Residue, then its C-alpha position, 0 to 999 in steps of 0.5 A: x171227131x178227134x184229130x190226131x196230134x201233130x207238131x205245130x205248123x210254122x207258116x212261111x206263106x207256103x204250104x208248111x210240111x210235116x212228114x211230107x204232108x201239110x198239117x192243115x190239109x191233114x186235119x181238113x181231110x180228117x173232117x175237122x172244120x176250117x176253124x178247128x183245123x187251123x187251130x190244131x195246125x197252129x195257123x190262123x183261119x185266114x192262112x188256112x182259107x188262103x191255102x184252100x183257095x189254091x187248087x193244089x192245096x184242095x187237091x192235097x186235102x182230097x188226096x189225103x182223104x182218099x188215102x184215109x178212106x183207102x186205109x179204112x176200107x182195108x180195115x173193113x175188108x179184113x173185118x168182113x172176113x172175120x164177120x163172115x167166119x162168125x156167121x158161118x160158125x153160128x150156123x153150128x150154134x145150139x140155138x135154132x133161132x141163132x142158126x136161123x138168124x145166121x143163115x138168113x143173114x148169109x143168104x141176104x148178103x149173098x143175094x145183095x152181093x149177086x145183085x151188085x155184081x150184076x149191076x156192076x157188069x151191066x154198068x161196065x157194058x153200058x160204059x163200053x157201048x158209050x165209049x164205042x159210040x163216042x169214039x165212032x161219033x168222033x171218027x164220023x165228025x173227023x171224016x166229015x171235017x167237023x173236028 
């Protein structure tokens, strides 16, 4: 995976910052190995490993990775809209095979989405039941003097 080029790190023993974000953490969030992330950030592997021993630094890597995944997800959602438009347009193609393929894919994805939506609803219902049961148990324990 190719990393984005960032200015070299000036290690002061603390997490060095570039545009508000630690470069080593940024490279790790991009999926580089510790060795490669350290090289790209201009710090030693030992420095990067020492930083990774800090929970706040690991949390920063996770937060950066989450931001990157959110951005990628946004791009995928935008592309999904365009992909659906392509499939819908293919329903008007001259070739019967193309029309059949587009119709099949649309129906297949619609059914998958329906299944996922139903499962999501069932999971939410179970979570509510579990939350209510947990809350009821906490009340019971409190009344009984168990908490």
